[in-house]
C-alpha positions in Angstrom: -2.8 34.6 14.5 -3.5 33.0 11.2 -4.1 33.7 7.6 -6.6 33.0 4.8 -5.4 30.0 2.9 -5.7 30.8 -0.8 -4.7 27.3 -1.9 -7.2 24.4 -2.0 -6.7 22.1 1.0 -5.8 18.6 -0.1 -4.9 16.6 3.0 -5.9 13.3 1.4 -3.9 13.8 -1.7 -2.1 10.6 -2.8 -0.2 9.5 -5.9 -2.0 8.2 -8.9 -1.3 4.9 -10.7 1.3 3.6 -8.3 3.0 0.7 -10.1 4.2 -2.7 -8.8 7.8 -1.6 -9.7 9.0 -1.3 -6.2 11.4 -3.3 -4.0 9.4 -5.3 -1.4 10.9 -5.0 2.0 7.9 -4.9 4.4 6.7 -8.0 6.0 3.0 -8.8 6.2 0.7 -11.0 8.3 -2.6 -12.1 6.7 -5.2 -12.4 9.5 -8.2 -14.6 8.6 -11.0 -14.9 11.1 -12.9 -18.1 10.5 -15.8 -20.1 11.9 -16.4 -23.3 10.1 -16.6 -23.2 6.2 -13.5 -25.4 5.8 -14.1 -25.8 2.0 -14.1 -22.0 1.5 -11.0 -21.6 3.6 -9.2 -24.1 1.5 -9.9 -22.1 -1.6 -8.8 -18.8 0.1 -5.5 -20.4 1.3 -4.9 -21.8 -2.2 -5.3 -18.4 -3.8 -2.9 -16.9 -1.1 -0.3 -19.5 -2.0 0.1 -17.9 -5.4 0.7 -14.3 -4.3 3.5 -12.7 -6.3 4.6 -10.8 -3.2 7.7 -12.5 -1.8 6.7 -15.6 0.2 9.5 -15.0 2.7 7.7 -11.8 3.7 4.3 -13.4 4.1 2.8 -15.2 7.1 -0.8 -16.2 7.6 -2.7 -16.6 10.8 -6.1 -18.3 10.7 -8.1 -17.4 13.8 -10.5 -20.2 14.5 -13.5 -18.8 16.4 -14.9 -21.9 18.0 -15.6 -23.8 14.9 -17.8 -26.8 15.7 -15.3 -29.0 13.8 -11.9 -27.5 14.4 -10.4 -26.1 11.2 -7.3 -27.7 9.7 -4.6 -26.6 7.3 -5.0 -27.8 3.8 -2.2 -29.1 1.6 -2.2 -26.0 -0.7 -1.4 -23.0 1.4 1.3 -20.4 2.0 4.4 -21.9 3.6 4.1 -19.9 6.9 0.5 -20.6 7.8 -0.8 -21.5 11.2 -4.1 -21.8 13.0 -4.8 -20.1 16.3 -7.8 -21.5 18.2 -9.9 -19.7 20.8 -12.6 -21.0 23.1 -15.2 -18.9 25.0 -14.6 -21.1 28.0 -11.2 -19.4 28.6 -11.3 -16.4 26.3 -13.7 -13.5 25.4 -15.8 -14.6 22.5 -16.5 -13.0 19.1 -14.5 -11.8 16.2 -13.3 -8.5 17.7 -11.9 -10.1 20.9 -10.1 -13.0 19.2 -8.6 -10.7 16.5 -7.3 -8.3 19.1 -5.7 -11.2 20.9 -4.3 -12.8 17.8 -2.7 -9.6 16.7 -1.3 -8.5 20.1 1.9 -10.5 19.6 2.5 -10.0 15.9 5.7 -8.2 14.7 5.1 -7.8 11.0 5.2 -4.4 9.4 1.7 -4.7 7.9 -1.5 -6.5 8.8 -3.8 -7.6 6.0 -7.3 -8.6 7.2 -9.0 -11.1 4.9 -12.4 -12.9 5.3 -12.4 -16.7 5.0 -14.6 -16.6 1.9 -12.6 -14.3 -0.3 -10.5 -15.7 -3.2 -7.9 -13.2 -4.3 -5.9 -12.5 -7.5 -2.2 -13.2 -7.7 -1.3 -9.5 -7.4 -3.9 -8.6 -4.8 -1.4 -8.3 -1.9 1.2 -6.6 -4.1 -1.3 -3.8 -4.9 -1.9 -3.4 -1.2 1.7 -3.3 -0.3 2.7 -0.7 -3.0 0.8 1.8 -0.9 2.4 0.8 2.4 5.8 1.1 0.8 4.8 4.6 -0.3 3.7 6.0 3.1 2.7 4.7 6.5 -0.6 6.6 6.8 -2.5 4.6 4.3 -5.3 2.1 5.0 -5.8 0.1 1.8 -9.2 -1.3 0.7 -9.3 -4.1 -1.7 -12.0 -4.6 -4.4 -14.5 -7.5 -4.5 -17.4 -8.9 -6.4 -20.0 -11.4 -5.1 -20.6 -14.7 -6.8 -23.5 -17.0 -6.3 -21.8 -20.3 -7.1 -18.5 -21.9 -7.8 -17.4 -25.5 -8.7 -13.6 -25.5 -8.6 -11.4 -27.3 -6.2 -8.2 -25.7 -4.7 -6.0 -27.4 -7.2 -8.3 -26.4 -10.1 -8.3 -22.8 -8.7 -4.5 -22.8 -8.7 -4.4 -23.9 -12.3 -6.9 -21.3 -13.4 -5.1 -18.5 -11.6 -1.6 -19.6 -12.8 -3.1 -19.5 -16.4 -4.1 -15.9 -16.0 -7.8 -16.6 -15.9 -8.7 -15.1 -12.5 -11.0 -12.5 -14.1 -12.9 -15.1 -16.0 -13.5 -17.5 -13.1 -17.1 -16.3 -12.9 -19.2 -15.1 -15.7 -21.9 -13.8 -13.4 -21.2 -11.6 -10.3 -22.5 -8.7 -8.4 -20.6 -5.6 -7.3 -20.2 -4.4 -3.7 -22.7 -1.7 -4.3 -22.6 -0.1 -0.9 -18.8 0.1 -0.9 -18.6 1.4 -4.5 -21.2 4.0 -3.9 -19.4 5.4 -0.9 -16.1 5.5 -2.8 -17.8 7.3 -5.7 -19.6 9.8 -3.5 -16.3 10.8 -1.8 -14.4 11.1 -5.1 -12.4 8.0 -4.5 -12.1 8.9 -0.8 -10.1 12.0 -1.7 -12.8 14.1 0.0 -14.1 11.7 2.7 -15.5 14.5 5.0 -17.5 12.8 7.7 -18.8 10.0 5.4 -15.7 8.3 4.1 -15.5 5.9 7.1 -18.5 3.9 5.6 -16.1 2.6 2.9 -14.2 0.4 5.4 -16.6 -2.6 5.3 -14.1 -5.3 5.9 -13.4 -8.4 3.8 -10.0 -7.3 2.5 -8.2 -4.3 4.0 -4.6 -3.6 5.2 -2.7 -1.2 7.4 0.6 -0.8 9.1 0.9 -2.6 12.4 1.8 0.7 14.0 -1.5 2.1 12.7 -3.5 -0.8 14.1 -1.8 -0.4 17.5 -2.4 3.4 17.5 -6.1 2.8 16.7 -6.2 0.3 19.5 -7.5 -2.6 17.4 -11.1 -3.5 17.2 -13.7 -2.1 19.6 -14.8 -5.2 21.6 -18.2 -3.7 22.3 -19.1 -4.7 18.8 -20.2 -8.2 17.6 -20.9 -7.0 14.1 -20.4 -3.7 12.3 -16.9 -3.6 13.9 -15.3 -2.4 10.7 -17.7 0.5 10.4 -16.6 1.8 13.9 -12.9 1.1 13.1 -13.3 3.1 9.9 -14.7 6.1 11.9 -11.7 6.0 14.3 -9.3 5.7 11.4 -10.8 8.8 9.8 -10.8 10.7 13.1 -7.1 9.8 13.7 -6.2 11.3 10.4 -5.4 8.2 8.4 -6.0 8.0 4.7 -8.4 5.3 3.3 -7.2 4.2 -0.2 -9.6 2.2 -2.5 -7.5 -0.1 -4.7 -9.5 -1.5 -7.7 -6.6 -3.5 -8.9 -6.6 -5.6 -5.7 -9.3 -7.9 -7.1 -11.2 -10.7 -5.3 -14.2 -12.9 -5.5 -16.5 -13.2 -2.5 -17.8 -16.8 -2.4 -21.5 -16.3 -1.8 -23.8 -13.3 -1.9 -24.1 -10.9 1.0 -26.5 -12.1 3.7 -27.1 -8.7 5.1 -30.0 -7.7 2.9 -32.0 -10.8 3.7 -31.5 -10.2 7.4 -31.4 -6.4 7.3 -34.1 -5.7 9.9 -32.5 -7.9 12.5 -29.0 -6.6 11.8 -30.1 -2.9 11.9 -31.9 -3.5 15.2 -28.8 -5.1 16.7 -26.2 -2.7 15.3 -27.8 0.7 15.4 -27.7 1.4 19.2 -24.0 0.5 19.4 -23.2 2.5 16.3 -25.0 5.5 17.7 -23.0 5.4 20.9 -19.6 5.2 19.2 -20.0 7.2 15.9 -21.1 10.8 16.2 -21.2 10.9 12.4 -24.3 8.8 12.4 -26.5 11.8 13.6 -29.7 10.3 12.2 -29.3 7.3 14.6 -28.9 9.7 17.6 -32.3 11.1 17.0 -33.8 7.8 18.0 -33.1 8.4 21.8 -36.0 10.3 23.3 -34.7 11.6 26.6 -31.9 14.0 27.6 -28.8 13.3 29.7 -25.2 12.2 29.2 -26.1 9.2 27.1 -23.6 8.8 24.3 -20.3 7.1 24.8 -18.7 9.4 22.3 -19.9 13.1 22.2 -20.7 15.0 19.1 -18.3 17.8 19.9 -15.9 19.1 22.5 -16.4 22.7 23.6 -13.5 24.5 25.3 -14.8 27.7 26.9 -12.7 30.5 28.4 -14.9 31.7 31.3 -13.2 35.0 32.3 -15.0 38.3 31.8 -18.5 36.8 31.6 -21.5 36.6 33.8 -23.2 33.4 34.9 -26.3 34.4 32.9 -24.3 35.0 29.7 -22.4 31.7 30.2 -25.7 29.8 30.5 -26.9 31.4 27.3 -23.8 30.2 25.6 -24.1 26.6 26.6 -27.8 26.2 26.7 -28.2 24.7 23.2 -25.4 22.2 24.0 -26.8 21.2 27.4 -30.2 20.6 25.8 -28.6 18.1 23.5 -28.0 15.8 26.3 -24.7 14.0 26.5 -23.6 15.0 23.0 -21.1 17.6 24.1 -18.1 17.4 26.3 -17.1 20.7 28.0 -13.7 22.0 29.2 -14.1 25.2 31.2 -11.0 27.4 31.5 -10.6 29.9 34.3 -8.7 31.0 37.4 -10.5 28.4 39.5 -7.8 28.4 42.3 -8.7 31.9 43.2 -12.1 30.6 44.3 -10.4 28.8 47.2 -9.2 32.1 48.8 -11.0 33.6 51.7 -13.9 35.8 50.5 -17.2 37.4 51.7 -20.4 36.3 50.0 -21.6 39.9 50.1 -18.4 41.3 48.5 -17.0 38.6 46.2 -14.9 39.7 43.2 -15.2 36.2 41.7 -19.0 35.8 42.2 -19.7 35.2 38.5 -16.9 32.7 38.1 -17.8 31.0 41.3 -21.4 30.7 40.1 -20.3 29.0 37.0 -18.2 26.5 38.9 -20.8 25.8 41.7 -23.7 25.4 39.4 -21.9 23.0 37.0 -19.6 21.2 39.4 -20.3 17.4 39.4 -21.7 17.3 35.8 -19.8 14.3 34.2 -19.7 16.2 30.9 -17.7 19.1 32.4 -14.0 19.4 33.2 -12.5 22.4 34.9 -8.9 23.5 33.9 -6.9 26.2 35.6 -5.7 29.0 33.3 -4.0 32.3 34.2 -6.4 35.2 34.8 -4.2 37.9 33.4 -3.1 36.2 30.1 -4.8 35.0 27.0 -3.7 31.5 26.0 -1.7 31.2 22.8 -3.4 29.2 20.1 -0.7 26.5 20.4 -1.6 26.1 24.1 -5.3 25.8 23.2 -4.7 23.1 20.6 -2.9 21.0 23.2 -6.1 21.1 25.2 -8.0 19.4 22.4 -8.0 15.6 22.3 -7.4 13.1 19.4 -10.3 10.8 19.8 -13.6 9.8 18.1 -15.2 13.3 18.6 -15.0 15.0 15.2 -15.0 18.7 16.1 -13.5 20.8 18.9 -14.7 24.3 19.5 -12.8 27.0 21.3 -14.8 29.9 22.6 -13.9 33.0 24.6 -17.4 33.3 26.2 -17.3 37.1 26.1 -17.1 37.2 22.3 -19.8 39.0 20.3 -23.2 37.5 21.0 -24.0 37.4 17.3 -21.6 34.5 16.8 -23.2 31.1 16.6 -20.9 28.1 16.8 -23.0 26.4 14.1 -21.6 29.0 11.7 -18.1 27.7 12.4 -19.2 24.1 11.9 -20.8 24.8 8.6 -17.8 26.7 7.3 -15.4 24.1 8.6 -17.1 21.1 6.9 -17.8 23.1 3.7 -14.2 24.4 3.4 -12.6 21.0 4.1 -10.0 23.0 6.1 -8.5 22.0 9.4 -9.5 25.1 11.4 -12.0 28.0 10.9 -11.8 30.8 13.3 -13.0 34.4 14.0 -12.0 37.4 16.2 -14.5 40.1 17.2 -13.7 43.8 17.5 -12.6 43.5 21.1 -10.1 40.7 20.3 -12.2 37.8 21.7 -11.6 34.5 19.7 -13.5 31.4 18.7 -12.7 28.6 16.3 -13.7 25.1 15.2 -11.0 22.4 14.8 -11.4 19.3 12.7 -10.1 16.3 14.8 -8.4 14.5 11.8 -6.3 17.6 11.2 -5.2 17.7 14.8 -4.5 14.0 14.7 -2.3 14.2 11.7 -0.4 17.2 13.1 0.1 15.4 16.5 1.4 12.3 14.8 4.1 14.3 12.9 5.5 15.5 16.2 5.8 18.9 14.7 7.1 21.8 16.8 3.9 23.7 16.0 0.5 22.0 15.7 -1.0 25.2 14.4 1.6 25.6 11.6 1.3 21.9 10.6 -2.5 22.1 10.5 -2.2 25.2 8.3 0.4 23.6 6.0 -1.5 20.3 5.5 -5.1 21.1 5.9 -5.4 24.9 5.7 -6.5 27.5 8.2 -8.9 30.4 7.7 -10.0 33.3 9.9 -13.2 35.0 9.0 -15.0 38.0 10.4 -18.2 37.3 12.3 -20.0 39.4 9.8 -18.8 37.2 7.0 -19.8 34.0 8.9 -23.3 35.5 9.6 -23.7 36.4 5.9 -22.8 32.9 4.9 -25.2 31.5 7.5 -28.0 33.7 6.2 -27.2 32.6 2.7 -27.7 29.0 3.7 -31.1 29.9 5.3 -32.2 31.7 2.2 -31.1 28.7 0.1 -33.2 26.4 2.2 -36.2 28.7 1.9 -35.8 28.8 -1.9 -35.6 25.0 -1.9 -38.9 24.7 0.0 -40.6 27.2 -2.3 -39.3 25.4 -5.4 -40.4 22.0 -4.2 -43.9 23.2 -3.3 -44.4 24.7 -6.8 -42.9 21.8 -8.6 -44.7 19.2 -6.5 -48.1 20.3 -7.9 -46.9 19.5 -11.4 -45.7 15.9 -10.6 -47.7 13.5 -12.7 -45.5 10.4 -12.6 -42.8 8.6 -10.9 -40.4 10.0 -13.5 -41.5 13.5 -12.6 -41.0 12.9 -8.9 -37.5 11.4 -9.5 -36.5 14.5 -11.5 -37.8 16.8 -8.7 -35.8 15.0 -6.0 -32.7 15.1 -8.2 -33.1 18.8 -8.8 -33.7 19.4 -5.0 -30.4 17.5 -4.2 -28.6 19.6 -6.8 -29.8 22.8 -5.1 -28.8 21.6 -1.7 -25.2 20.9 -2.9 -24.9 24.1 -4.9 
């Protein structure tokens, strides 16, 4: 079935200190969405004209999103630069829609997305492309600092950059604190978990065209925060986010988000909650039950043989109560229910009860499986989907009642493995599968998904007793934290004392 993986899983491992000593061969299209701000765009294009990456491999598409005064191409620009204009009179409006249409006909190997107010260093693109020449799975994130003011023209900017003074263009600047904090918290995105997606915040990022197409481009349900949702999908599809500090840039102007944060949160949060299960705190803001979320929190595959209707209900009750946060796939010999039978002497009465009570629920899918044969794990993995749902559970419903699927979730996320499973004394199985692990294995077209997940991410099978012990340990840890906090809180005399208490509490949680 599987084995305990003694090695540390490192699915996001990547080389360190890649140099620019490579032979450029990949073509790239720079995609710049713009709406007005001609003066800033002129500076951006001037900086792009100086990229050391071979000009014959670079093309630029400026996507004019209904600028009141149509944008024009300045004199200082890359040779292969064009403007594509869109109008809401004939096209869907907004950044996500126009970018999807602008990229739909592109043939370049790589897409580099750049905002129209970002001035870049001469080697900015080259530092992106070194990763794309290394492997196709990388999504590269450039580095930026915000500046309040600037007083140079495009020609002056060119002179300064050519003289090697890019770093000294601005004596005062602000870091992208949100981005940098996410990178730091995930150990440079080597351990992204379910949080790394937050690092994709737009402005300057690149990926293979094949990656963009596999992801399906932008989600056109979004008017803003589209990069956040794209980052979540990128993570779920098993791609690797790479922060590149040497890809330097200046953002012309301070972020406007903080000054408009209340309005932005009110606008973005409902949509983010629908599409990103990782934002669990947002999903608590919906009061009523029902199939409400566009993307469920988990996918539960249940083998329904050898179980009563009552036991089945017990197994799924917690998930049903959570409204539309779970998608169910029920496995069973459903075709047998179509045979002639007597209501008073029905050998399939329990299986029929499961089907009849839950038939028509939009969260539930029924899949035919043989009655007399247990599915091989490879067959089960092919029932799981690569989508935005982070975890798939497989459960043979007759498994020992002491097993709680939350045990598997906790162990899966803590271990950073691709699959955590268990088998009870009677041979009934259950496991939790991390969607990025399945996505990476599927993309490799390997003969065995299970073997590939084990090789790249790691697989572990634990006894139910061990899982229960770990779960109890977490509970005891939480109790200790509450007791510690209660005792220490009475001794808080200042803001400094409170800060120290919170810091210690977080340390206990992580330990």
